[in-house]
N, C-alpha and C positions, 0 to 999 in steps of 0.2 A: 304459166300459160298452157303448157302441155298437159298438165293435170286437169285443167278446165276442159280441154278438148276430149280428154279421156272420159270424163263424166258425161260430157255432152253426147259422146258415142253411145253410152248406155241408154240415155234418155231417148235418143233418136231411134235406136233399134227397138226399144220397148213400144214406141208410138207407131211405128209402121208395120206392126205385126198383125194388122187386121185385114182380112180379105173380104171383098164384097162381090157377090155374083151379079152379073149384069143380065137382066131379062131382055130377050129380044122378041119373042113371040108368046102370045098367050091365047090359047084356044079353049075356052071354057075352063075346066079344071086342069088342063095340061099346060105346063109352062116349060118353055125351052130356054136353057141357059147356054149361051155360046162361049162366054169367056169369064174368067175370074180376074179381077184386078185388085191390087193392093192399095188400100186407102190409108193415108196418113191422118190420124185422128187428133193427135196432139193433146191428149188428156193428161198424160203423166208428165209432171215437171220436176219431180223429186228423184234423184238418182237411186236412192234407197228403194223406192217403190218399183222403179225399173229393174233393179237388181233382183228383187223378189219375183217379179213377173217373168223375167227371162231365165232365171236359174244361174247358178254360180259359174259354170263353164262358159256359157254363151255371153254372159255379162262381162266376164274377165276378158274374153276374146274381143268384145266390142271396145272395152276400155283400152286394151293393149294396142289394138289396131290404130285407133285415133291418136293415142299417146305416142306411138312410134313414128307415125307420119309427122307429127308436130316436132318431135326431137330431130327427125331427119331434116326438116326445114331449117331448124336452128343450126344444125351442123353444117348444112349447105351454105348458110349465110356466113358462118365463121370461116369456112374455107374460101368463100368468095372474097371476103374482106381481107383475108391474109395474102391473097395473090392477085388482086384485081388489076394491078399495074402491068402484069406480064402480058404483052401484046400477042404473044404466040398462042395463048390459051383463050382467045376471045370466044370461041365456040363453047368451050367448057364453062366459061364465065356466064354466058347467056343461059346455058342449061342450069347451072347452079342458082342463078337468079330466079328462074322459073320455079325450081324445086323449093327454094326458100320461100317464095311468095305463097305457093300452094300449101306448103307444110305449116307455115306460121299462121296463116289465116284460117286453117282448119278444114280446108277442102280436100285434103289428101285422101280421106276415106271415100270420096266420090270417084276417084280414079279407077279402082277395080270395077265399079258399077258401070262406068262409061266404056270400059274395055270389053265388056261382055258382048258376044256376037249373038244376034237373034232376038 
């Protein structure tokens, strides 16, 4: 399962690499652009094509990031199941449960994006 999320990370990064400029005003031949937004196009579905588009280092980083988040989720689940009866660690068990759910379901890679300020 972790390998699947690793390959999904490559495909996801290859697909959201397109920027679109937003036109706000147009006066004759003069065009004013106020912002640039990233658009998810979803054309690449093969991890091999995504690897070729992104390059070796960036693709390896995308694979490793999602793979590690998934492994972390499985490890958190293992620790949680090995000591869930210990009533003194109820807060730790809640945290481990959240990490396990986020990691195993493949949403761990979204956490750094959500933590960005600005």
